[in-house]
C-alpha positions in Angstrom: -16.3 11.2 -7.3 -19.7 10.1 -5.9 -21.8 12.3 -3.5 -21.2 9.9 -0.6 -17.4 9.9 -1.2 -17.5 13.7 -1.5 -19.4 14.0 1.8 -17.0 11.7 3.4 -13.9 13.5 2.3 -15.6 16.8 3.5 -16.3 15.3 6.9 -12.7 14.2 7.2 -11.3 17.6 6.3 -13.8 19.5 8.6 -12.9 17.1 11.4 -9.1 17.7 10.8 -9.8 21.4 11.0 -11.3 20.9 14.4 -8.1 19.5 15.8 -6.6 22.9 16.2 -9.3 23.9 18.5 -10.1 20.7 20.4 -7.2 21.0 22.8 -8.1 24.6 23.7 -11.9 24.6 24.5 -14.9 22.2 24.7 -17.0 21.4 21.7 -19.9 23.7 22.7 -17.4 26.7 22.3 -15.3 25.7 19.3 -18.3 24.8 17.2 -18.9 28.5 16.7 -15.4 29.1 15.3 -15.6 26.1 12.9 -19.2 26.6 11.7 -18.6 30.3 11.3 -15.4 29.8 9.2 -17.1 27.2 7.0 -20.0 29.5 6.4 -17.9 32.6 5.6 -15.7 30.7 3.2 -18.8 29.3 1.4 -20.3 32.8 1.0 -16.9 34.2 -0.2 -16.0 31.4 -2.6 -19.6 31.4 -3.9 -19.4 35.0 -4.7 -16.0 34.6 -6.5 -17.3 31.7 -8.5 -20.1 34.1 -9.5 -17.6 36.7 -10.6 -16.0 34.1 -13.0 -19.4 33.2 -14.6 -20.1 36.9 -15.1 -16.7 38.3 -16.1 -14.5 35.6 -17.4 -14.3 33.4 -20.5 -13.1 30.6 -18.1 -16.2 30.1 -15.9 -14.5 27.0 -14.4 -11.4 28.9 -13.5 -9.8 29.1 -10.0 -10.7 31.2 -6.9 -7.3 33.0 -7.5 -8.3 34.0 -11.0 -11.7 35.2 -9.8 -9.9 37.3 -7.0 -7.8 39.1 -9.7 -10.8 40.0 -11.8 -12.7 41.1 -8.7 -9.9 43.3 -7.5 -9.7 45.2 -10.8 -11.7 48.1 -9.8 -10.4 50.1 -12.9 -12.4 47.7 -15.1 -15.3 49.7 -16.7 -17.7 47.0 -15.8 -16.6 46.7 -12.1 -19.5 48.8 -10.7 -22.1 46.8 -12.8 -20.5 43.6 -11.4 -20.8 44.7 -7.8 -24.5 45.6 -8.5 -25.3 42.3 -10.2 -23.7 40.3 -7.3 -25.7 42.2 -4.8 -28.8 41.6 -6.8 -28.3 37.9 -7.4 -26.7 36.9 -4.1 -28.2 39.4 -1.7 -24.8 40.2 -0.2 -21.4 41.6 -1.1 -17.9 40.9 0.2 -15.3 43.5 -0.7 -12.1 42.3 -2.4 -9.9 42.9 0.6 -12.2 40.7 2.8 -12.8 37.7 0.7 -11.7 34.4 2.3 -9.2 34.1 -0.5 -7.7 37.4 0.3 -7.5 36.9 4.1 -6.0 33.4 3.5 -3.2 35.0 1.5 -2.4 37.3 4.4 -2.3 34.2 6.6 0.1 32.5 4.3 2.4 35.4 4.2 2.3 35.9 7.9 0.7 39.4 7.8 -2.7 38.3 9.0 -4.2 39.9 12.1 -7.4 38.9 13.8 -9.1 42.3 13.5 -9.1 41.8 9.7 -11.5 38.9 10.1 -13.5 40.8 12.5 -13.9 43.7 10.1 -14.8 41.1 7.3 -17.7 39.6 9.5 -19.0 43.1 10.5 -19.1 44.2 6.9 -20.9 41.0 5.7 -23.5 41.4 8.6 -24.2 45.0 7.5 -24.6 43.9 3.9 -27.8 41.9 4.5 -30.1 42.0 7.4 -30.4 38.1 7.1 -26.7 38.0 8.3 -27.1 40.3 11.3 -25.5 39.0 14.4 -24.5 35.8 12.7 -20.9 35.9 13.9 -21.4 37.3 17.3 -20.4 34.1 19.0 -17.1 34.0 16.9 -15.0 35.6 19.7 -11.7 36.6 18.1 -10.3 37.8 21.4 -11.2 34.9 23.7 -8.5 33.8 26.1 -9.3 30.3 25.0 -7.6 30.9 21.7 -4.3 31.8 23.4 -2.8 33.7 26.3 -1.2 36.4 24.0 -2.5 38.3 20.9 -0.1 36.4 18.7 -1.2 33.0 20.1 -4.8 34.0 19.4 -3.8 35.0 15.9 -2.0 31.8 15.3 -4.9 29.7 16.5 -7.3 31.5 14.1 -4.8 31.3 11.3 -4.6 27.4 11.7 -8.4 27.3 11.4 -8.4 29.5 8.3 -5.7 27.4 6.7 -7.4 24.1 7.5 -10.8 25.2 6.1 -9.0 27.0 3.2 -8.0 23.6 1.8 -11.6 22.6 1.4 -13.7 23.0 -1.8 -17.1 24.0 -0.4 -19.0 25.3 -3.4 -18.4 22.9 -6.2 -19.7 19.9 -4.4 -22.4 17.5 -5.7 -25.9 17.6 -4.5 -26.2 18.2 -0.8 -22.8 16.9 0.2 -21.8 20.1 1.7 -25.1 20.4 3.7 -24.6 16.7 4.8 -21.0 17.4 5.9 -22.3 20.4 7.9 -24.9 18.2 9.5 -22.1 15.7 10.4 -20.1 18.5 12.0 -23.1 19.5 14.0 -23.7 15.9 15.1 -20.0 15.6 16.2 -20.4 18.7 18.4 -23.5 17.3 19.8 -21.7 14.1 20.7 -18.9 15.9 22.4 -21.1 18.6 24.1 -23.1 16.1 26.2 -26.3 17.6 27.8 -25.7 21.1 26.1 -26.4 19.3 22.7 -30.1 19.2 23.6 -30.2 23.0 22.7 -29.4 22.4 19.2 -29.5 18.8 17.9 -31.9 15.9 17.4 -30.2 12.7 16.5 -30.6 12.1 12.7 -32.4 8.8 13.0 -35.1 10.4 15.3 -35.4 13.3 13.0 -35.9 10.9 10.1 -38.6 9.0 12.0 -40.5 12.3 13.0 -40.4 13.5 9.4 -41.5 10.2 7.8 -44.4 9.9 10.2 -45.9 13.1 8.9 -45.5 12.0 5.3 -47.3 8.7 5.5 -50.0 8.5 2.8 -49.3 12.1 1.8 -48.5 13.5 -1.7 -46.9 16.9 -1.6 -45.5 17.0 -5.2 -47.3 20.3 -5.6 -45.6 21.8 -2.6 -45.8 21.8 1.2 -45.2 23.9 4.3 -43.5 22.6 7.3 -43.0 24.1 10.8 -40.7 23.4 13.8 -41.5 25.8 16.7 -38.3 24.7 18.5 -36.0 24.2 15.6 -32.5 24.2 17.1 -30.0 24.0 14.3 -32.8 23.3 11.7 -31.8 19.7 11.2 -35.1 18.3 11.8 -36.8 20.7 9.3 -34.2 19.9 6.6 -35.0 16.2 6.8 -38.1 16.9 4.6 -35.8 17.7 1.7 -34.8 14.1 1.6 -38.2 12.6 1.5 -40.4 15.1 -0.5 -40.3 15.3 -4.2 -39.6 17.9 -5.6 -37.7 19.3 -2.6 -37.6 22.8 -3.9 -41.4 23.1 -3.3 -41.0 22.9 0.4 -41.4 26.0 2.5 -39.8 26.0 5.9 -40.9 27.8 9.1 -38.9 27.7 12.3 -38.6 29.4 15.5 -35.7 29.2 18.1 -35.2 31.0 21.4 -31.5 30.6 21.7 -29.8 33.2 19.5 -26.6 31.2 18.9 -28.6 28.2 17.9 -30.9 30.4 15.6 -27.8 31.7 13.8 -26.6 28.1 13.3 -30.0 27.3 11.7 -29.7 30.2 9.4 -26.3 28.9 8.2 -27.6 25.4 8.0 -30.5 26.5 5.6 -28.1 28.4 3.3 -25.6 25.6 3.1 -28.4 23.3 2.1 -29.2 25.6 -0.7 -32.6 26.6 0.6 -33.8 29.6 -1.4 -34.5 32.8 0.7 -38.2 32.9 -0.3 -38.6 29.4 1.1 -37.0 29.9 4.6 -39.0 31.9 7.3 -36.9 31.6 10.5 -37.5 33.7 13.8 -35.5 34.2 16.9 -38.0 34.2 19.7 -39.9 32.5 22.4 -42.5 30.2 20.9 -44.8 30.0 24.0 -44.5 33.6 25.1 -45.7 35.1 21.7 -47.6 33.2 19.1 -45.7 33.0 15.7 -46.5 33.1 12.9 -49.5 35.1 13.6 -50.4 36.0 10.0 -51.0 33.9 6.9 -49.8 31.3 6.2 -50.1 30.2 9.9 -51.2 26.6 9.5 -48.9 23.9 8.1 -49.0 20.6 6.3 -46.5 19.2 8.8 -45.4 20.2 12.2 -42.4 18.5 13.8 -40.8 19.1 17.2 -38.4 17.9 19.8 -38.9 20.7 22.4 -37.0 21.0 25.7 -38.5 18.5 28.1 -40.5 19.6 31.2 -39.4 23.2 30.8 -40.7 25.8 33.2 -42.9 28.5 31.6 -45.0 31.5 32.9 -48.5 29.8 32.5 -49.9 33.3 32.9 -53.7 33.4 33.2 -53.8 35.6 30.1 -53.0 32.5 28.0 -56.4 31.1 28.8 -57.7 33.6 26.1 -54.9 32.7 23.7 -56.5 30.6 20.8 -53.7 28.0 21.1 -54.8 27.1 24.7 -58.4 28.5 25.1 -60.3 25.4 23.8 -58.8 23.3 26.7 -60.0 25.5 29.6 -56.8 25.0 31.5 -53.1 25.7 31.2 -50.2 23.3 31.4 -48.5 23.6 34.8 -45.7 26.2 35.2 -43.3 23.4 36.1 -43.8 21.5 32.8 -44.4 23.2 29.5 -44.7 19.8 27.5 -48.4 20.3 26.7 -47.8 24.0 26.0 -45.4 23.1 23.2 -47.8 20.3 21.9 -50.8 22.7 21.9 -48.9 25.4 20.2 -47.8 22.9 17.4 -51.3 21.5 17.1 -52.9 24.8 16.7 -50.7 25.5 13.8 -51.5 22.3 12.0 -53.6 22.3 8.9 -56.8 20.4 9.0 -55.2 17.8 6.6 -51.8 17.9 8.1 -49.8 15.7 10.5 -47.8 16.5 13.6 -45.1 14.5 15.3 -43.6 15.5 18.6 -41.1 13.8 21.0 -41.8 14.2 24.7 -41.1 12.5 28.0 -43.4 9.6 29.1 -45.0 11.7 31.8 -47.3 13.3 29.2 -49.1 10.0 28.9 -50.3 9.6 32.5 -49.8 12.9 34.6 -53.0 14.2 36.0 -54.5 17.6 37.0 -54.4 20.1 34.1 -52.4 17.8 31.9 -54.9 15.0 32.4 -57.7 17.4 31.4 -55.8 18.5 28.2 -55.0 15.0 27.4 -58.7 13.9 27.8 -59.9 16.7 25.6 -57.4 15.9 22.8 -58.5 12.2 23.1 -62.2 13.1 22.9 -61.6 15.2 19.9 -59.7 12.3 18.2 -56.5 14.4 17.9 -54.0 11.7 19.0 -53.4 9.3 16.3 -50.5 7.3 17.7 -48.2 6.8 20.6 -44.8 5.4 20.0 -42.5 4.4 22.8 -38.8 5.0 22.0 -35.7 3.4 23.5 -33.9 5.1 26.3 -30.6 6.9 25.9 -31.4 8.1 22.2 -30.4 11.7 23.0 -27.2 13.4 23.9 -29.0 15.6 26.4 -30.8 13.0 28.5 -30.9 9.2 28.9 -34.6 9.0 29.7 -37.0 7.0 27.5 -39.2 9.2 25.3 -42.4 8.9 23.2 -43.5 10.3 19.9 -47.1 11.5 19.8 -48.6 11.7 16.3 -51.5 14.1 16.0 -54.2 14.9 13.4 -57.1 17.1 12.9 -59.0 15.1 10.2 -59.4 11.7 11.9 -62.6 9.9 11.4 -62.3 7.9 14.7 -60.9 8.2 18.1 -58.8 5.1 18.1 -55.1 5.4 19.1 -52.3 3.2 17.7 -49.9 2.1 20.4 -46.4 1.0 19.4 -43.7 -0.1 21.8 -40.4 0.3 19.9 -38.3 0.5 23.1 -36.3 -2.6 22.4 -35.4 -1.9 18.8 -32.1 -0.2 18.6 -28.3 -0.7 18.4 -25.7 0.5 20.9 -22.9 2.8 19.6 -20.4 3.7 22.3 -22.4 5.2 25.1 -25.5 6.0 22.9 -28.4 3.9 21.7 -29.4 4.5 18.1 -32.3 3.6 15.9 -31.4 1.4 13.0 -33.1 1.8 9.6 -34.9 -1.6 10.2 -36.2 -0.2 13.5 -37.5 2.9 11.8 -39.1 1.0 8.9 -40.7 -1.5 11.3 -42.3 1.6 13.2 -43.6 3.1 10.0 -45.0 0.0 8.4 -46.8 -0.9 11.7 -48.0 2.7 12.0 -49.4 2.5 8.4 -51.0 -0.9 8.7 -52.7 0.0 12.0 -53.1 -3.6 13.0 -52.1 -5.4 16.3 -48.6 -7.0 16.5 -48.0 -9.3 19.3 -46.0 -7.6 22.2 -45.2 -4.6 19.8 -48.4 -2.8 18.6 -52.1 -2.5 19.6 -54.8 -0.4 17.9 -56.8 0.8 21.0 -60.5 1.6 20.9 -61.6 4.9 22.4 -63.7 3.1 24.8 -60.9 1.1 26.1 -59.0 4.4 26.7 -61.9 5.9 28.5 -62.1 2.9 30.8 -58.6 3.6 31.8 -59.4 7.2 32.7 -57.6 8.6 29.7 -54.3 7.3 31.1 -52.2 6.6 28.0 -49.3 4.7 29.7 -48.2 2.2 27.1 -48.1 -1.0 29.4 -51.9 -0.5 30.0 -52.5 -1.4 26.4 -49.5 -3.5 25.5 -48.2 -6.5 27.2 -44.6 -6.7 26.3 -43.6 -9.1 29.1 -41.3 -11.8 28.0 -41.1 -15.0 30.1 -37.7 -16.1 31.1 -36.7 -19.4 29.4 -37.2 -22.5 31.7 -34.1 -23.5 33.8 -32.6 -26.9 33.2 -32.3 -28.0 36.8 -30.3 -31.2 36.1 -27.7 -29.2 33.9 -27.5 -26.5 36.7 -26.8 -29.2 39.3 -24.1 -30.8 37.1 -22.5 -27.4 36.5 -22.4 -26.7 40.2 -20.8 -30.2 40.9 -18.2 -29.5 38.2 -17.5 -26.0 39.9 -17.1 -27.6 43.3 -14.7 -30.2 41.9 -12.7 -27.4 40.2 -12.6 -25.5 43.4 -11.4 -28.4 45.5 -8.7 -29.1 42.9 -7.4 -25.5 43.0 -7.5 -25.3 46.9 -5.4 -28.5 47.0 -2.8 -27.0 44.5 -2.6 -23.7 46.6 -2.2 -25.7 50.0 0.6 -27.8 48.4 2.3 -24.5 47.2 1.9 -23.1 50.7 3.5 -26.2 52.3 6.6 -25.7 50.3 7.0 -22.1 51.5 9.0 -20.8 54.6 8.7 -17.4 56.2 11.8 -15.2 56.1 11.1 -14.2 59.8 8.7 -15.2 62.5 6.1 -12.5 61.4 6.1 -13.9 57.9 5.9 -17.5 59.1 2.9 -16.5 61.3 1.0 -15.0 58.3 1.8 -18.1 56.3 0.3 -20.4 59.1 -2.8 -18.2 59.1 -3.3 -18.7 55.3 -2.9 -22.4 55.8 -5.6 -22.4 58.5 -8.0 -20.5 56.2 -7.6 -23.2 53.5 -8.3 -26.1 56.0 
C-alpha cells in the first residue's frame, strides 16, 4: 500500500468515526472527542507494540498478543518492562487502561465512561507534557446524550470506530497527514472559529517555502511560530527541509485547547521531544522565548487580524518595540505581532507573516513603524493574496516577507490576488499559483500586471504607503464591443419577443372565463399584450 493510499484510507476511517458525533454537536466541539480519541489510541497502541519488541519472539504480533504479555504482572521481567517503557516512551498506561482493554469492555457491553476518564487522568499524571491534554474531552456533556447510558453509547461508538484503525504501523507521515486532514475538515465545518487553530494548507506551504528560498539548512534549523494554532504551519517545514529530523520547532499559543491540539499534532508527526518547544501563553504580553536560543532561522505567522491588545506604555522599553519609538494602537495588534516575530529573527533568517491590507497604508503609529522598517531595509516583499482563502474571514490579505541582512531597501511587490481556484464556498491557491509566486519572488524582476521591484526612493515619494495599486497597474481593459453584432442580437431578441407575444395572445383569445370575474381578468391580460 502506498503512503498516499494509506493516508486516504485513514482519512476515510476517521471521517466515518466522526459521523457518530456530527448529528449531536458542531465541529468545534466534536473535534475534541475525535482528536483526543485518536491520540490516546496512538499512545496506547505504540506502547503495546513496544511491549512486543521488548518481550516477545514475535515482534510483529497483534495488539491482543501484546496486551496478554503486558497484563502478566507475575512475569519476573514485568517491573523491568514498565521501567524500560517509561524510560523510552516518557509515559506509561496501565494494563487496565490501554485502548485495547477499554475497547474489550465496550465490545462486551461493560464499558462505563468513568473508565475512560480515569485512563486520561492517569496518562496526564504520567508525564507533565500530557498535563491538561484531555480537559476538553467532556465525558459528561449533555451533547453526548440526555441520559448516562446514551452518553456511554455515544462514546462507545467513537471508541469502536477509531478502534478499527491501525494508527502506529503506517508508512512515513501518513498518520500525521490524516490528522492534518481531520483538522482541516473541522476548520471547514467550524467557520469563523476555525481561525483560532487552522491556516489553510496551501497558505501554510507558501509561507514556509518563502522563508526557504536560497537557504540550505541541511545541518539543521530552528523555526518559530508565535501564534501557532494547531501547529500545522510549523510542521510544513518537515516537508521541505532535508533532513527533516534536524528541525527544532518553537511555538506559542494563547488558547489552551488549541495549544493541546498542537502538542498532539507534533507527537503524531513523530517530532522528537527534544525538537519541540511549545508554550501556552500570550505572545504579546510576555516575550518568549527569553533565553537562548531566542532567534530563529525562520519565523512564520498567521496571527489573529486586528486584535485588540493592551499597548501599555511599559512596552516602549521592551526590546521588541523600543527601536520604533511608538507602539501599535490598542485597537490593532497587527504590527505588534510583526515586530515580535521580527525581533526573534536571526540576522540571516527570513520571516513571512499574513496580515490584512490595512498594515500597508494605515497612518499614525503604524505609519511610523512601517517607515522605520522600510528605512532599515527590513521589508523584502509584499504579496497580495486572493480574497476568501481563510475559513475565518473573507477579506483579502497580504504576506509580508522580512529580512535583517538585506543589502538594499527595495521591495518586491507581487499581486497574486487573481491566481486561485474556487472550491465550494472557498478560494484556494493552486500549486501553479504558489510556484508562480515563488519563482517571481526569487527572480525579483518586473512582470507586467503581476510584479514590480520597487526602489526605496519610489516608496519614499509615496510617503511610505505600501498599498499595492500604487506600484502595480493591474487594470485590464474590457474587450471592445462589436456594435454591429450587438444591434443584430437586439433585433433578433425583438423578433423573438414579438413572436412569443403573438402566440400568447392567440392562446388567450381561445380562452373563456368561467364567471364574470375570471372573464374580466382575462380581458385585462389581453389589454396588457396590446
